[in-house]
C-alpha positions in Angstrom: 0.0 0.0 0.0 1.4 3.4 -1.0 0.2 6.4 1.0 0.4 9.9 -0.5 -0.1 13.3 1.1 -3.3 15.0 -0.1 -2.8 17.3 -3.0 -3.9 20.8 -2.3 -5.9 22.0 -5.3 -7.2 25.5 -6.2 -10.9 25.9 -6.4 -10.5 28.3 -9.4 -8.0 27.2 -12.1 -5.0 29.5 -12.1 -5.7 30.8 -8.6 -3.2 30.3 -5.9 -4.1 28.0 -3.0 -2.9 30.5 -0.4 -5.6 32.1 1.8 -6.8 35.5 0.4 -7.1 38.7 2.3 -10.6 40.2 2.2 -9.4 42.8 -0.4 -7.9 40.0 -2.5 -11.1 38.0 -2.3 -13.3 40.9 -3.3 -11.0 41.7 -6.2 -11.2 38.1 -7.3 -15.0 38.1 -7.1 -15.0 41.4 -9.1 -12.7 39.8 -11.8 -15.1 36.9 -12.1 -18.1 39.2 -12.4 -19.7 38.0 -9.2 -21.7 40.7 -7.4 -21.1 40.9 -3.7 -22.0 43.0 -0.7 -20.3 42.7 2.7 -21.8 43.4 6.1 -19.4 43.5 9.0 -20.5 42.7 12.6 -19.0 41.6 15.8 -18.6 37.9 16.4 -21.8 36.1 17.3 -22.1 32.6 18.8 -25.9 31.8 18.6 -28.6 32.2 16.0 -30.4 34.5 18.4 -27.4 36.9 18.6 -27.1 36.9 14.9 -30.8 37.6 14.4 -30.5 40.6 16.7 -27.8 42.0 14.5 -29.4 41.0 11.2 -32.0 43.7 11.3 -33.6 44.2 7.9 -30.9 42.6 5.7 -32.4 41.0 2.6 -32.0 37.2 2.0 -32.0 34.1 4.0 -30.3 33.6 7.4 -28.0 30.7 8.3 -25.4 29.9 10.9 -22.1 28.4 9.8 -19.1 26.8 11.5 -15.8 26.2 9.8 -14.0 23.3 11.5 -10.6 21.7 11.2 -10.1 18.1 12.5 -7.0 16.5 13.9 -6.0 15.2 10.4 -6.2 18.8 8.9 -9.5 17.9 7.2 -11.7 21.0 6.7 -15.4 20.9 7.3 -18.1 23.6 6.7 -21.2 23.0 8.8 -24.2 25.1 8.0 -27.8 25.3 9.1 -30.7 27.6 8.5 
């Protein structure tokens, strides 16, 4: 049995796998023609806290957790 380290792949061809700064991410979205709007808020830990800050923002509401396990696996957990 031959074991190999996982290959780190880019989500978008030609894009570096390095993490992006917010400004780099927004520039990339602009370059791809993806409309975006950012709302900044202090960290929240419950859906109730998020709902209190949400106010009249359009769109749906969800809570997300980005997790990393002991083997460096990345998981996005999301619920509405």
